[in-house]
C-alpha positions as CSV (number, residue, x, y, z in Angstrom):
1,M,49.8,1.9,34.6
2,L,49.8,0.1,31.3
3,K,50.4,1.5,27.9
4,N,47.5,1.6,25.3
5,I,44.8,0.6,27.8
6,P,41.9,2.9,28.1
7,P,42.2,4.4,31.6
8,L,38.5,4.2,32.4
9,L,38.7,0.4,32.3
10,T,39.4,-0.6,35.9
11,P,41.6,-3.6,36.9
12,D,38.4,-5.5,37.6
13,A,36.9,-4.6,34.2
14,L,40.2,-5.6,32.4
15,H,40.3,-9.0,34.3
16,A,36.7,-9.7,33.5
17,L,37.1,-8.8,29.8
18,A,40.3,-10.9,29.5
19,S,38.5,-13.8,31.1
20,M,35.8,-13.9,28.5
21,G,35.8,-16.5,25.8
22,H,34.5,-16.6,22.2
23,G,30.7,-16.3,22.2
24,D,30.5,-14.7,25.7
25,D,28.5,-11.5,26.0
26,V,29.3,-8.3,27.8
27,A,26.4,-5.9,28.7
28,I,27.4,-2.2,29.0
29,V,24.5,-0.6,30.8
30,D,23.3,2.7,32.1
31,A,22.8,3.8,35.7
32,N,19.1,3.0,35.6
33,F,19.6,-0.6,34.5
34,P,18.8,-3.2,37.2
35,A,22.4,-4.5,36.9
36,A,22.8,-5.8,40.5
37,R,19.6,-7.8,40.3
38,V,20.4,-9.2,36.8
39,A,23.9,-10.1,37.8
40,Q,22.8,-11.8,41.0
41,Q,20.0,-13.8,39.2
42,S,22.2,-14.8,36.3
43,G,25.6,-15.2,37.9
44,A,27.2,-12.6,35.7
45,R,30.2,-10.6,36.9
46,L,29.2,-7.0,37.7
47,V,31.8,-4.2,37.4
48,Q,30.9,-0.6,38.2
49,L,32.3,2.1,35.9
50,A,30.4,4.9,37.6
51,G,32.5,7.8,36.3
52,T,31.9,7.1,32.6
53,S,29.1,7.3,30.0
54,A,28.0,4.2,28.2
55,P,29.3,5.4,24.8
56,Q,32.7,6.1,26.5
57,A,32.7,2.6,27.9
58,L,31.8,1.0,24.6
59,H,34.6,2.9,22.8
60,A,37.1,1.6,25.4
61,V,35.8,-1.9,25.2
62,L,36.0,-1.9,21.4
63,Q,39.7,-1.1,21.6
64,L,40.3,-4.4,23.4
65,L,37.4,-6.8,22.5
66,P,36.9,-8.3,19.0
67,L,33.2,-8.8,18.1
68,D,32.0,-12.2,16.9
69,D,31.9,-12.3,13.1
70,F,30.7,-16.0,12.9
71,V,27.2,-15.0,13.8
72,P,24.7,-12.7,12.0
73,D,24.6,-10.2,14.9
74,A,27.1,-9.4,17.6
75,A,25.7,-6.2,19.2
76,W,22.2,-5.4,20.5
77,T,20.6,-2.2,21.9
78,M,17.3,-1.6,23.7
79,Q,14.4,-0.1,21.7
80,V,12.5,2.9,23.0
81,V,9.3,1.7,24.7
82,G,6.4,2.7,22.5
83,N,8.5,3.9,19.6
84,A,10.7,1.1,18.2
85,T,12.1,3.3,15.4
86,A,13.3,6.2,17.7
87,I,17.1,6.5,18.1
88,P,18.0,7.9,21.5
89,E,21.3,9.9,21.7
90,P,23.3,7.1,23.4
91,V,22.2,4.6,20.7
92,A,23.3,7.0,18.0
93,E,26.7,7.3,19.8
94,F,26.9,3.5,20.0
95,A,26.3,3.3,16.2
96,S,29.1,5.8,15.6
97,A,31.5,3.9,17.9
98,L,30.8,0.6,16.2
99,A,31.3,2.1,12.8
100,Q,34.6,3.7,13.8
101,A,35.8,0.3,15.1
102,G,34.8,-1.3,11.8
103,E,32.1,-3.4,13.4
104,R,28.6,-4.1,12.1
105,P,25.6,-2.1,13.3
106,A,23.8,-3.1,16.5
107,V,20.3,-4.7,16.3
108,S,17.6,-3.2,18.4
109,L,15.6,-5.4,20.7
110,E,12.3,-4.8,22.5
111,R,13.0,-3.9,26.2
112,F,12.2,-7.3,27.7
113,D,14.0,-9.1,25.0
114,F,17.1,-6.9,25.7
115,Y,16.8,-7.8,29.5
116,E,16.7,-11.5,28.5
117,R,19.8,-11.1,26.4
118,A,21.6,-9.2,29.2
119,R,20.7,-12.0,31.6
120,S,22.9,-14.3,29.5
121,A,25.9,-12.0,29.7
122,Y,29.2,-13.2,31.3
123,L,29.9,-9.6,32.3
124,I,27.9,-6.5,33.1
125,L,29.7,-3.2,33.0
126,Q,27.4,-0.6,34.7
127,T,28.3,2.9,33.8
128,G,27.2,6.3,35.2
129,E,25.2,7.0,32.1
130,Q,22.1,8.9,33.1
131,R,20.4,9.2,29.7
132,K,17.8,6.6,29.0
133,Y,18.5,3.6,26.7
134,G,22.3,3.7,27.3
135,N,22.5,-0.1,27.1
136,I,24.3,-2.4,24.6
137,V,25.2,-6.0,24.6
138,L,28.3,-7.3,22.7
139,R,29.2,-10.8,21.7
140,K,33.0,-11.5,21.9
141,G,34.7,-12.9,18.9
142,V,38.2,-14.3,18.4
143,I,41.7,-13.0,17.9
144,A,43.3,-15.3,15.4
145,S,47.0,-15.7,14.7
146,D,46.4,-18.0,11.7
147,G,45.3,-15.2,9.3
148,E,41.7,-16.2,9.2
């Protein structure tokens, strides 16, 4: 056991997050997301977090991972098919978690644009989230010791 590490992050998840560099993406996805196929096709690392919801996973990841502040957007969610302005419950919970962490709001992407962004992820964390649209991609930033 380690102190101050969210317990839902498995050793595999911690290693994968620690292996990410500036500009790498992590996709936190729900149980319906085709994570195995996307990871196989893109070469992404796939880590299962079956016992957690997507918002819980996001909250845990945000405790460890800085988001990129050198780009206009560093978080993306999936739009509801046929209603781009709808905000599903998991997406509302993502917005709250991002705000609590002091991060900028996520940008919503059309379903297939979201899949394309997820294909470029270094890491896919597949949760046990059973609600639709429990998917978010984050771009890793930097931890600077030079005060900037």
